[in-house]
C-alpha positions as CSV (number, residue, x, y, z in Angstrom):
1,M,93.2,146.5,147.0
2,T,93.1,143.8,144.3
3,M,96.3,143.4,142.3
4,P,96.2,143.4,138.5
5,L,95.5,140.0,137.1
6,A,98.9,139.9,135.3
7,F,100.6,139.8,138.7
8,V,98.5,137.2,140.4
9,V,100.6,134.2,141.4
10,T,98.5,131.1,140.8
11,P,98.9,128.0,143.0
12,S,100.2,124.7,141.7
13,Q,97.6,122.4,140.1
14,P,97.5,118.6,139.8
15,F,96.3,118.9,136.2
16,P,97.5,118.9,133.5
17,L,100.1,116.3,134.2
18,G,103.7,116.9,133.2
19,L,105.4,120.3,132.8
20,T,103.2,123.3,131.8
21,P,104.1,127.0,131.8
22,A,102.8,129.0,134.8
23,R,99.9,131.3,134.1
24,S,100.8,134.8,135.2
25,A,103.1,137.2,133.5
26,E,105.2,137.4,136.6
27,Q,105.6,133.7,136.8
28,Q,106.4,133.5,133.1
29,A,109.1,136.1,133.5
30,S,110.8,134.0,136.2
31,H,110.4,130.8,134.0
32,T,108.1,129.3,136.6
33,V,106.5,126.0,135.6
34,N,103.8,123.8,137.1
35,L,105.0,120.2,137.5
36,A,102.6,117.4,138.2
37,V,103.4,113.7,138.3
38,Y,101.3,110.7,139.1
39,A,103.5,108.9,141.6
40,P,101.3,107.1,144.2
41,G,104.2,104.9,145.2
42,L,106.2,107.8,146.6
43,D,105.7,109.7,149.8
44,A,107.5,112.7,148.5
45,V,108.9,113.8,145.2
46,D,111.6,116.3,144.1
47,V,112.4,117.6,140.7
48,H,116.1,117.7,139.9
49,F,117.1,120.1,137.0
50,V,120.1,121.9,135.6
51,D,119.7,125.6,136.1
52,Q,120.9,128.4,133.9
53,T,124.4,128.4,135.5
54,G,124.8,124.7,134.6
55,A,124.5,123.6,138.2
56,W,122.1,120.9,139.5
57,R,119.2,122.1,141.5
58,K,116.4,120.4,143.3
59,D,113.0,121.7,144.3
60,P,110.2,119.8,146.1
61,L,106.8,119.2,144.7
62,P,105.0,120.0,148.0
63,E,101.4,119.4,147.1
64,Y,99.7,116.0,146.8
65,T,96.2,115.4,145.3
66,N,94.8,111.9,144.6
67,G,98.2,110.3,143.9
68,V,99.6,113.3,142.0
69,H,102.6,115.2,143.4
70,H,102.7,118.8,142.1
71,G,104.3,122.2,142.7
72,L,105.5,125.4,141.1
73,V,109.2,125.6,140.3
74,T,111.1,128.7,139.2
75,G,114.1,129.0,136.9
76,M,113.2,126.4,134.3
77,P,113.3,128.1,130.9
78,E,112.9,126.2,127.6
79,G,115.8,123.8,127.1
80,T,116.0,123.0,130.9
81,H,116.9,119.3,131.6
82,Y,115.0,117.7,134.4
83,A,113.8,114.5,136.1
84,F,112.0,113.4,139.2
85,A,113.3,111.5,142.2
86,A,111.9,110.2,145.5
87,R,112.9,112.1,148.6
88,L,114.6,109.4,150.6
89,G,115.1,109.1,154.4
90,A,113.3,110.6,157.4
91,D,115.4,113.7,157.2
92,G,114.3,114.4,153.6
93,V,117.9,114.1,152.3
94,P,117.6,113.8,148.5
95,P,119.6,111.3,146.3
96,E,122.6,112.5,144.6
97,P,121.6,114.2,141.2
98,G,122.6,112.3,138.1
99,R,122.5,108.9,139.6
100,G,120.2,105.9,138.9
101,S,117.5,107.3,141.2
102,L,116.3,109.9,138.6
103,L,113.0,109.1,136.9
104,L,111.7,110.3,133.6
105,D,108.5,112.4,133.5
106,P,105.8,110.1,132.0
107,Y,104.5,113.2,130.3
108,G,107.9,114.6,129.2
109,R,107.8,116.1,125.7
110,A,111.4,115.5,124.9
111,V,114.3,113.2,126.1
112,D,118.0,114.0,125.9
113,R,121.1,112.2,127.0
114,V,123.4,113.9,129.5
115,G,126.4,111.8,130.4
116,T,125.1,108.3,131.2
117,R,121.5,109.5,132.0
118,W,118.4,110.2,130.0
119,L,116.6,113.4,131.1
120,N,113.5,115.2,130.1
121,V,113.8,118.6,128.4
122,R,111.4,121.5,128.4
123,V,110.3,122.3,124.8
124,H,107.5,124.3,123.3
125,Q,105.0,123.0,120.8
126,D,104.9,126.0,118.4
127,F,105.4,125.1,114.7
128,D,104.6,126.9,111.4
129,W,102.2,124.5,109.7
130,G,101.3,127.2,107.2
131,T,98.1,126.4,105.3
132,V,98.9,122.6,104.9
133,G,95.8,120.5,105.8
134,R,95.4,116.9,106.5
135,P,94.9,114.5,103.5
136,A,91.8,112.9,105.2
137,V,91.9,109.8,102.9
138,P,88.6,107.9,103.2
139,M,89.0,104.5,104.8
140,R,87.9,102.6,101.8
141,D,90.6,104.4,99.7
142,T,93.4,103.9,102.2
143,I,96.5,101.9,101.2
144,V,98.8,101.5,104.1
145,Y,102.6,101.4,103.7
146,E,104.4,100.1,106.8
147,A,107.9,101.6,107.0
148,H,110.8,102.1,109.4
149,V,112.1,105.7,109.5
150,K,115.7,104.7,109.4
151,G,115.5,101.7,107.1
152,Q,113.4,103.4,104.5
153,S,116.0,105.9,103.2
154,M,119.3,104.7,104.7
155,L,120.6,103.2,101.5
156,N,118.7,105.4,99.0
157,P,121.4,107.0,96.8
158,E,118.9,109.7,95.7
159,V,118.6,111.0,99.3
160,P,121.6,113.2,100.4
161,A,123.9,111.4,102.8
162,E,123.2,113.7,105.7
163,L,119.5,113.0,105.5
164,R,119.5,109.2,105.0
165,G,117.9,107.2,107.8
166,T,116.2,110.3,109.3
167,Y,112.8,112.0,109.7
168,A,113.9,114.5,107.0
169,G,115.1,111.7,104.8
170,L,111.7,110.0,104.9
171,A,110.1,113.1,103.5
172,H,112.8,113.9,100.9
173,P,111.5,114.4,97.4
174,A,113.0,111.2,96.2
175,M,111.1,109.2,98.8
176,I,107.8,111.1,98.1
177,E,108.3,110.4,94.4
178,H,108.5,106.7,95.2
179,F,105.4,106.8,97.3
180,H,103.5,108.6,94.5
181,R,104.8,106.2,91.9
182,L,103.7,103.3,94.0
183,G,100.3,104.8,94.8
184,V,100.1,104.3,98.6
185,T,98.1,106.8,100.6
186,S,99.3,106.4,104.2
187,I,102.7,105.9,105.7
188,Q,102.6,103.8,108.9
189,L,105.8,104.3,110.9
190,L,107.3,101.7,113.2
191,P,107.6,103.1,116.7
192,V,109.0,106.6,116.9
193,H,108.3,107.2,120.6
194,F,111.5,107.4,122.6
195,H,112.6,103.9,123.2
196,L,115.6,102.0,124.7
197,D,117.4,98.7,124.0
198,E,116.7,95.7,126.1
199,S,119.4,94.6,128.5
200,H,120.0,91.2,126.8
201,L,120.6,93.0,123.4
202,Q,123.0,95.4,125.0
203,D,124.9,92.5,126.4
204,V,125.5,91.0,122.9
205,G,126.1,94.3,121.1
206,L,122.7,94.5,119.3
207,T,119.9,97.1,119.4
208,N,116.2,97.1,119.2
209,Y,115.9,98.3,115.7
210,W,112.1,98.0,115.4
211,G,111.7,100.2,118.5
212,Y,109.0,98.2,120.4
213,N,110.5,99.1,123.8
214,T,109.0,102.5,124.6
215,A,110.3,104.6,127.5
216,A,108.5,107.9,126.9
217,F,105.1,108.1,125.2
218,F,105.1,111.9,124.6
219,A,108.6,112.3,123.1
220,P,110.0,111.6,119.6
221,H,113.0,109.3,119.3
222,P,116.0,111.6,118.9
223,A,118.2,109.0,117.1
224,Y,116.1,109.3,113.9
225,A,116.8,113.0,113.6
226,T,119.6,114.4,111.5
227,K,123.0,114.9,113.0
228,A,122.4,118.7,112.7
229,A,119.1,118.5,114.6
230,R,120.5,116.4,117.3
231,A,123.3,118.8,117.8
232,A,120.9,121.7,118.0
233,G,118.9,120.0,120.7
234,P,115.5,118.4,121.4
235,Q,113.5,121.3,120.1
236,A,115.2,120.9,116.7
237,V,114.5,117.1,116.8
238,Q,110.8,117.8,117.5
239,D,110.6,120.4,114.7
240,E,112.3,118.0,112.2
241,F,109.6,115.4,113.0
242,K,106.9,117.9,112.4
243,G,108.6,119.0,109.2
244,M,108.4,115.5,108.0
245,V,104.7,115.3,108.7
246,K,104.1,118.6,107.0
247,L,106.0,117.6,103.8
248,L,104.2,114.3,103.6
249,H,100.8,116.0,104.1
250,M,101.7,118.5,101.4
251,A,102.2,115.5,99.2
252,G,98.8,114.1,100.1
253,L,100.2,111.3,102.2
254,E,98.8,110.4,105.7
255,V,101.1,109.5,108.6
256,F,100.2,106.8,111.0
257,L,102.2,105.8,114.1
258,D,102.7,102.3,115.4
259,V,102.3,102.8,119.2
260,V,103.3,100.6,122.0
261,Y,101.3,101.3,125.2
262,N,101.1,97.6,126.2
263,H,104.5,97.5,128.0
264,S,107.5,99.7,128.8
265,A,111.2,99.5,128.5
266,E,111.6,98.7,132.2
267,E,111.3,95.0,131.4
268,G,110.5,92.4,134.0
269,A,111.4,92.1,137.7
270,G,115.0,93.1,138.1
271,G,114.9,95.3,134.9
272,P,116.0,98.9,134.8
273,T,114.1,101.6,136.8
274,I,113.5,104.4,134.3
275,S,110.2,106.0,135.2
276,F,107.0,104.0,136.0
277,R,108.5,101.4,138.2
278,G,110.0,104.1,140.5
279,L,106.8,106.3,140.5
280,G,104.3,103.6,141.2
281,D,105.1,100.0,140.3
282,R,101.9,98.5,141.5
283,E,99.7,101.2,139.9
284,Y,101.4,101.3,136.5
285,Y,101.9,97.6,135.9
286,R,99.6,94.5,136.1
287,S,100.5,92.3,139.1
288,D,99.0,89.6,141.1
289,P,98.1,89.9,144.9
290,E,101.7,89.0,145.8
291,G,103.1,91.8,143.6
292,R,104.4,89.6,140.8
293,Y,104.1,90.9,137.3
294,I,101.3,89.5,135.1
295,D,102.9,89.5,131.6
296,T,100.6,89.3,128.6
297,T,103.1,90.9,126.3
298,G,106.1,88.6,126.5
299,C,108.2,91.7,127.3
300,G,108.5,91.3,131.1
301,N,105.7,93.7,132.1
302,T,102.2,94.8,131.1
303,I,101.0,98.3,131.6
304,D,97.7,98.2,133.7
305,F,94.8,99.6,131.7
306,S,92.5,98.8,134.5
307,N,93.9,101.9,136.3
308,P,92.1,105.1,135.1
309,R,95.3,107.1,135.3
310,V,97.0,104.7,132.8
311,V,94.0,105.1,130.5
312,Q,94.4,108.8,130.9
313,L,98.1,108.6,130.1
314,A,97.5,106.8,126.8
315,L,94.6,109.1,125.8
316,D,96.7,112.2,126.6
317,S,99.6,110.8,124.6
318,L,97.4,110.0,121.6
319,R,95.8,113.5,121.7
320,L,99.2,115.1,121.8
321,W,100.4,113.3,118.7
322,A,97.1,113.9,116.8
323,E,97.0,117.6,117.7
324,E,100.6,118.8,118.0
325,Y,102.1,116.5,115.4
326,R,99.0,116.1,113.2
327,I,99.2,112.4,113.1
328,D,96.4,110.8,111.1
329,G,96.1,107.3,112.6
330,F,97.5,104.9,115.0
331,R,98.3,101.2,114.9
332,F,98.2,99.7,118.5
333,D,100.8,97.0,119.2
334,L,99.3,94.0,121.2
335,A,96.1,96.0,121.5
336,V,94.3,93.3,123.5
337,S,96.6,94.1,126.5
338,L,95.1,97.6,126.5
339,C,91.6,96.2,126.8
340,R,91.9,93.8,129.7
341,D,89.8,94.7,132.8
342,G,90.6,94.4,136.5
343,Q,90.2,90.6,136.2
344,H,92.7,90.6,133.2
345,S,90.0,89.6,130.7
346,F,89.5,91.3,127.3
347,T,86.3,93.4,126.9
348,P,85.3,95.3,123.8
349,A,83.5,97.8,126.2
350,H,86.8,98.6,128.0
351,P,87.0,102.2,129.3
352,F,90.0,102.9,127.0
353,L,88.0,101.9,124.0
354,V,84.9,103.9,125.1
355,A,87.0,106.9,125.9
356,A,88.8,106.8,122.6
357,A,85.5,106.6,120.7
358,A,84.1,109.6,122.7
359,D,87.2,111.7,122.4
360,P,86.6,114.5,119.8
361,V,90.3,114.3,118.6
362,I,91.2,110.7,118.9
363,S,88.0,109.4,117.4
364,Q,88.7,111.4,114.2
365,T,91.9,109.5,113.6
366,K,92.2,106.0,112.1
367,L,92.5,103.4,114.9
368,I,94.0,100.0,114.0
369,A,94.4,97.2,116.5
370,E,96.9,94.4,116.4
371,P,94.1,92.2,117.9
372,W,96.0,89.8,120.0
373,D,98.5,89.4,122.8
374,L,100.2,86.5,124.6
375,G,97.8,86.2,127.5
376,F,94.8,83.9,128.1
377,G,92.1,84.7,125.6
378,G,94.6,86.8,123.7
379,W,93.2,86.2,120.1
380,Q,90.4,88.8,119.6
381,T,90.4,89.5,115.8
382,G,87.0,90.7,114.9
383,R,85.9,91.7,118.4
384,F,87.0,95.3,118.6
385,P,84.2,97.9,118.5
386,L,82.9,100.2,115.8
387,G,85.5,102.8,114.9
388,W,88.4,100.4,114.9
389,A,90.0,98.3,112.2
390,D,91.9,95.0,113.0
391,W,95.0,93.5,111.5
392,N,93.3,90.5,109.9
393,D,95.5,87.4,110.6
394,H,92.8,85.2,109.2
395,Y,93.4,86.9,105.8
396,R,97.2,86.6,106.1
397,D,97.1,82.9,106.8
398,T,94.5,82.2,104.2
399,V,96.2,83.8,101.3
400,R,99.6,82.3,102.3
401,D,97.9,78.8,102.5
402,F,96.4,79.2,99.1
403,W,99.4,80.5,97.2
404,L,102.3,79.0,99.2
405,V,101.3,76.0,101.3
406,D,98.9,74.6,98.7
407,R,101.4,75.1,95.9
408,A,104.0,73.2,97.8
409,E,101.6,70.3,98.1
410,L,100.5,70.5,94.4
411,D,104.0,70.7,93.1
412,S,104.8,67.5,95.0
413,G,101.8,65.7,93.6
414,G,99.4,66.3,96.4
415,L,96.1,68.2,96.8
416,G,95.7,71.8,98.0
417,G,92.8,73.2,100.0
418,P,89.4,74.3,98.7
419,T,88.7,77.8,97.5
420,A,85.9,78.6,100.0
421,R,88.3,80.0,102.7
422,L,90.0,82.2,100.1
423,A,86.7,83.5,98.9
424,D,85.7,84.5,102.4
425,A,89.0,86.4,102.9
426,V,88.8,88.2,99.6
427,S,85.2,89.3,100.2
428,G,86.1,91.0,103.5
429,S,85.9,88.2,106.2
430,H,82.3,89.1,106.8
431,G,81.7,86.4,109.4
432,L,84.7,87.6,111.4
433,F,83.5,91.2,111.7
434,A,79.7,91.1,111.5
435,A,79.2,90.3,115.2
436,S,80.9,93.6,116.1
437,G,78.7,95.5,113.7
438,R,81.6,96.3,111.4
439,T,82.1,95.8,107.7
440,A,84.9,94.8,105.4
441,L,86.5,98.2,106.1
442,A,87.4,96.9,109.6
443,S,89.7,94.4,107.9
444,V,93.3,95.5,107.4
445,N,94.5,92.9,104.9
446,F,98.1,91.9,104.6
447,F,100.2,88.9,103.7
448,A,103.5,90.2,105.4
449,A,104.4,92.7,108.0
450,H,107.5,93.8,109.8
451,D,107.3,90.7,112.0
452,G,107.9,87.6,110.0
453,F,109.2,86.8,106.5
454,T,109.1,89.5,103.8
455,L,107.2,88.8,100.6
456,A,110.4,87.7,98.8
457,D,111.4,85.5,101.7
458,L,107.9,83.9,101.8
459,T,108.7,82.6,98.3
460,S,112.3,81.7,98.9
461,Y,112.6,80.1,102.3
462,H,111.0,77.1,103.9
463,R,112.4,77.7,107.3
464,K,113.7,80.7,109.3
465,H,117.3,81.7,109.4
466,N,117.7,83.9,112.5
467,E,121.2,82.9,113.6
468,A,122.4,86.6,113.5
469,N,120.0,87.4,116.3
470,G,122.2,85.6,118.8
471,E,119.6,83.1,120.1
472,Q,120.7,80.0,118.2
473,N,117.8,80.4,115.8
474,R,115.3,79.7,118.6
475,D,113.5,83.0,118.2
476,G,110.8,83.8,115.6
477,A,107.9,81.8,114.4
478,T,108.5,78.3,113.2
479,H,105.4,77.8,111.1
480,N,105.5,80.5,108.4
481,R,103.3,79.1,105.7
482,S,106.1,79.8,103.2
483,Y,107.4,77.9,100.1
484,N,110.9,78.1,98.7
485,H,109.8,76.7,95.3
486,G,112.3,73.9,95.4
487,I,115.5,75.6,96.5
488,E,116.2,77.2,99.9
489,G,117.4,80.8,99.7
490,P,119.1,82.6,96.8
491,T,119.4,80.8,93.5
492,E,120.4,81.5,89.9
493,V,118.0,78.9,88.4
494,D,115.8,80.9,86.0
495,S,112.7,78.7,86.4
496,I,112.8,79.1,90.2
497,I,113.3,82.8,90.0
498,A,110.3,83.1,87.6
499,A,108.1,80.9,89.8
500,R,108.9,82.9,92.9
501,L,108.1,86.2,91.1
502,Q,104.8,84.9,89.9
503,T,103.8,83.8,93.4
504,A,104.8,87.2,94.8
505,K,102.6,88.9,92.1
506,N,99.7,86.5,92.9
507,L,99.9,87.5,96.6
508,M,100.0,91.2,95.7
509,A,97.2,90.9,93.2
510,T,95.0,89.0,95.7
511,L,95.6,91.7,98.2
512,M,94.6,94.5,95.9
513,V,91.4,92.9,94.7
514,S,90.2,92.1,98.2
515,L,87.6,94.1,100.1
516,G,89.1,95.8,103.1
517,V,92.1,98.0,103.7
518,P,95.4,96.7,102.1
519,M,98.7,97.1,103.9
520,I,102.1,96.4,102.3
521,T,105.4,96.4,104.1
522,A,108.2,98.6,102.9
523,G,110.3,96.8,100.3
524,D,107.8,94.2,99.4
525,E,106.8,96.2,96.4
526,F,110.2,95.4,95.0
527,G,111.1,92.1,96.6
528,R,113.2,93.0,99.6
529,S,114.8,90.1,101.4
530,Q,116.0,89.7,105.0
531,Q,118.0,86.6,104.1
532,G,115.4,84.3,105.7
533,N,115.4,86.2,109.1
534,N,111.8,86.3,110.2
535,N,112.4,88.2,113.5
536,A,114.8,90.9,112.4
537,Y,113.9,93.2,115.3
538,C,117.6,93.5,116.3
539,Q,119.2,93.9,112.9
540,D,120.0,97.6,112.3
541,N,122.0,96.9,109.1
542,E,121.6,95.9,105.5
543,V,119.5,93.0,106.5
544,T,116.6,95.3,107.3
545,W,117.4,98.5,105.4
546,L,115.8,98.8,102.0
547,N,118.2,98.1,99.1
548,W,117.3,100.5,96.3
549,N,119.6,98.7,93.8
550,L,117.0,96.9,91.8
551,D,117.7,94.1,89.4
552,L,115.3,93.2,86.6
553,T,113.2,90.9,88.8
554,R,112.8,93.5,91.5
555,Q,112.0,96.2,89.0
556,A,109.3,93.9,87.5
557,M,107.8,93.4,91.0
558,L,107.7,97.2,91.6
559,E,106.0,97.8,88.2
560,H,103.4,95.2,88.9
561,T,102.7,96.5,92.4
562,A,102.1,100.0,91.1
563,W,100.0,98.6,88.3
564,L,97.8,96.7,90.7
565,I,97.3,99.8,92.9
566,R,96.3,101.8,89.9
567,I,93.7,99.2,89.0
568,R,92.3,99.2,92.6
569,K,92.0,103.0,92.7
570,D,90.4,103.1,89.3
571,F,87.8,100.5,90.3
572,L,87.0,102.2,93.7
573,A,86.8,105.7,92.1
574,R,83.8,104.4,90.0
575,Q,81.9,103.0,92.9
576,P,79.3,104.9,95.0
577,T,80.6,106.4,98.2
578,S,78.8,103.8,100.3
579,Y,80.8,101.0,98.6
580,P,81.5,98.6,100.3
581,E,80.2,99.8,103.7
582,R,76.5,99.1,102.9
583,E,75.4,95.7,101.8
584,E,73.0,97.1,99.2
585,S,75.9,99.0,97.5
586,N,78.0,96.0,96.6
587,Y,77.9,92.4,95.5
588,F,80.1,89.4,94.8
589,H,79.1,86.7,92.2
590,W,81.1,83.5,92.2
591,F,81.7,81.2,89.3
592,G,83.7,78.1,88.4
593,A,85.9,77.6,85.3
594,D,82.8,76.7,83.2
595,G,81.1,80.1,84.0
596,T,78.3,78.6,86.1
597,P,77.7,79.6,89.7
598,M,79.6,77.9,92.5
599,D,77.7,75.4,94.6
600,P,78.5,73.9,98.1
601,D,80.1,70.8,96.7
602,R,82.4,72.8,94.4
603,W,83.3,75.2,97.2
604,Q,84.7,72.3,99.3
605,D,86.3,70.3,96.5
606,P,90.1,70.6,96.8
607,R,90.4,69.8,93.1
608,E,88.4,72.9,92.2
609,R,91.3,75.4,92.1
610,L,89.9,77.9,89.6
611,L,87.6,80.6,90.8
612,Q,86.0,83.6,89.0
613,F,84.3,86.4,90.9
614,L,82.5,89.4,89.6
615,L,82.3,92.4,92.0
616,G,80.8,95.8,91.9
617,S,77.8,97.8,93.0
618,K,74.2,96.9,92.7
619,A,73.5,100.3,91.2
620,G,75.2,99.2,88.0
621,Y,78.5,100.9,88.4
622,L,81.7,99.5,86.9
623,D,82.2,95.8,87.5
624,G,85.4,93.9,87.9
625,L,86.0,90.2,87.1
626,V,88.9,88.4,88.7
627,V,90.0,84.9,87.5
628,I,92.2,83.0,90.0
629,N,93.8,79.8,88.9
630,G,95.5,78.2,92.0
631,G,96.3,75.0,90.2
632,P,99.3,73.6,88.3
633,E,97.5,73.2,84.9
634,K,96.3,75.8,82.4
635,L,92.6,75.7,82.1
636,D,90.0,77.0,79.7
637,V,87.7,79.6,81.3
638,T,84.2,80.4,80.1
639,F,83.2,83.9,80.9
640,P,80.0,84.1,82.9
641,E,76.7,85.9,82.5
642,A,75.5,88.0,85.5
643,K,72.6,90.0,86.5
644,G,70.5,88.3,83.9
645,R,72.4,89.6,80.9
646,G,75.5,89.1,78.9
647,M,78.6,91.0,79.5
648,E,81.9,92.0,78.0
649,F,85.3,91.6,79.7
650,E,88.4,93.6,78.9
651,L,91.7,92.1,80.2
652,R,93.4,94.7,82.3
653,Y,96.1,92.8,84.1
654,S,97.6,89.3,84.6
655,T,100.3,87.8,86.7
656,A,101.1,85.3,84.0
657,T,103.8,86.6,81.5
658,Q,102.1,84.4,78.8
659,T,99.0,86.4,79.1
660,E,100.4,89.9,79.3
661,H,100.5,90.4,75.5
662,R,96.7,90.0,75.5
663,I,96.1,93.1,77.7
664,G,93.2,95.1,76.2
665,T,91.5,92.1,74.6
666,V,87.8,92.1,75.0
667,F,85.8,88.8,75.6
668,A,82.0,88.2,75.8
669,S,80.0,86.1,78.1
670,G,80.2,82.5,76.9
671,E,83.5,82.9,75.2
672,A,86.6,81.0,76.4
673,E,90.0,82.2,77.6
674,V,93.0,80.3,78.9
675,A,93.9,80.7,82.5
676,E,97.6,80.0,83.0
677,P,98.8,77.9,86.0
678,Y,99.1,79.7,89.3
679,S,97.9,83.0,88.0
680,V,95.5,86.0,88.6
681,S,93.9,87.9,85.8
682,I,91.8,91.0,86.2
683,Y,89.2,92.2,83.8
684,R,87.0,95.3,83.5
685,A,83.4,94.1,82.9
686,R,80.5,95.9,81.5
687,N,76.9,95.1,80.5
688,V,76.0,94.4,77.0
689,R,72.9,96.5,76.3
C-alpha cells in the first residue's frame, strides 16, 4: 500500500547547498532540514547545533556525493544556531562544541555571535514587498553614489539617534530627501556581507571599517542593523535590510552592493580558520603544487575561481541577493581575481563571466568590475565582456592630471599636458572599450572613490597623512595626482579656499558632461575631508563619517553638484534612446578657442589649454556646448559653427563665479565670450534656422 505523499520521508540531497527545509509535512513538523556542504577536505562532517532545550547537539551528515557531505537533521526550527565540524579520530569522537573547530556554513543565510563564536542561524526568506517594483534605471541614465551604510547617516542630526549608522537610517526620509535633492539614481553600498576584522587590526584596537574582509557571502552584516533589530535576532536584521531596499525602491533609487568574492577573512597561512580553510583549503583557495597560497589580492589568500564549485558559490550568492533582497547591481572588488583560469591567467571568456551572462537573474542586474588585482597581468580595464561595465581608472587619472597635476605645473610657471587625453576620456574612452565590443556605457567614470583621497582632499593635500592607521604612514598610495593649491591641509586663506572650490567644481563638471556612467563618492558632493588620509579603511570615526554641518563653501559645492546633475539629466532626456550606444546616434565636434576645428598639432600642443566640444545626436536633438579653459589666463572664445550652419548658445552653467551672473545669456556662432582661467562653462546649443 502506497503511503500518502504528505507522509513520504524524502532522502537527503547534495543540492541545494546549505540549509533547506525538508520536503514532506511530517519532516516539516519535526523541523527536519536538509544540510549539504561542499567539504572535500574532510572525511566526515558533523553539524553542531543548539536544540530547543538550549543544549548542544551534534548529528552526522552521513551521505557523500562529489565532495558534498549531506544529511537530514531533525529538531532545527527557525532561529536554530549551527555550524559544521570535522569528525576527528578513528573512533569518530567529535570535537568539543563551541571551540575553534566549528566552521561556518558557506551558504549560511545569517550569522550571530554566541559567546566567543560566530554561528549560522536558520532564518526564512519571507518578506512583504507589497507592490513595490524595481526602479530599473537605464544604464545611460544611471548616476552612482558610493556610500557606506554606517558613515552615511551616523552624524546626520535629521536622522533619529537610534537609526543613525544603520540600514534603517540609510533609508530614513532625511537621507532619501538628500539623494533626491542631489539627483543620484543608484546607491552603491560598500560591503554589507558579513565580515570580520583582520588580526593585525584587532591587535592595535582598530576595525575594518570598509568591510572588505568577507566571512559569509549569503548573510547581511548584523552590526549595521539597529540595536532593536540586533536584540530581536538575525531574522529581524535581515528584515531591516530588506526594509531599507524596499524604501529606497519606493523612492525610485536602485541599490547596488560592493561584493568581495576574491578573498575571504581567513587571511594568509596561519590566519584564522573560519569556514573554507577547514572545509577544503586546497579546493577553495588558489595554491601552488606545494600547497602555498597564490595571493593576487594582497589579502593573504585568493579564492580559486578555476574550481566549478567556487563559481557556483558566487553565482548562488549573487542570485540570492538579486532575488531575495532585490538588489539591482553589483560592483566586484578586484574582479580580475574572479576571472583567472587554472593557470592563474585572466580570460574574458572565464566560466564565471559566461555563467553570469547566461543566468536569467544575474544577467538582468548591473555588473560593474573593478578591473584589476595585484597579480601578474592584473590590469584589465576595457577587457571585460559585453554586459559588464568597468571602473575606468584611465578616466580617473586623466581628469586628475588635467585639473590637478597640470595646474600645479602651470601655477609654478611650467607647462601642463595637451588636451587630447582629456578629450578621449570625456568622449567615453572609445579606444579602451571598443575591442571588447562595448561602448561608452561600459565606462564607469570617477575621479575619487572610497579608496584614496576624497575630492576635497585631492584639492587640499599634496601627500598622504595616514599616521592614524598605525603603519607609520607606509600604507596607501604615494602618487595621488593631487594638488594642495599652495598650502598643505586646512587653511583660512580666502584665495586658496576659492581656488580649491573651483577645482572641485571643475572635476565634478567634467564628470557630469562625460559620456559613460558617472560615480561620485558619498560626501564629495559637499566637500567631505578625511584629513589627508587616503587609506581610511580602518577609521570607524569622524574621519570617515559624513559631516552634515555644512559651511558656506561646502553648501556651494552641494548646490553646484546638484545643478550639474540636473543639466546632465535634462540633456540626456532630450536624446534618442539609442544615445550614446549607437555611433550613428551621437557625435562630438571639437574646436579651439578661435572656433575652428582642432587639428593634430593643436591636440598635442601643451600650450593649447582651451577646448570647446559640441555634443548631441545626429538626428538633430538638443546639442550641448562645453567650454573648458584649463589654463591660468582668461581667454576670448569664439563660438563655432557646426553641421554647416550657424547656432545659438545659451549659457546654463559655469564653475567661474565671475561668469555666473551671465547665466541665461544667448550667444551666436562667431560671437565672442570670455572664458575665465581654470573653468568649465556649459551651454545649450540650438540651430539657427
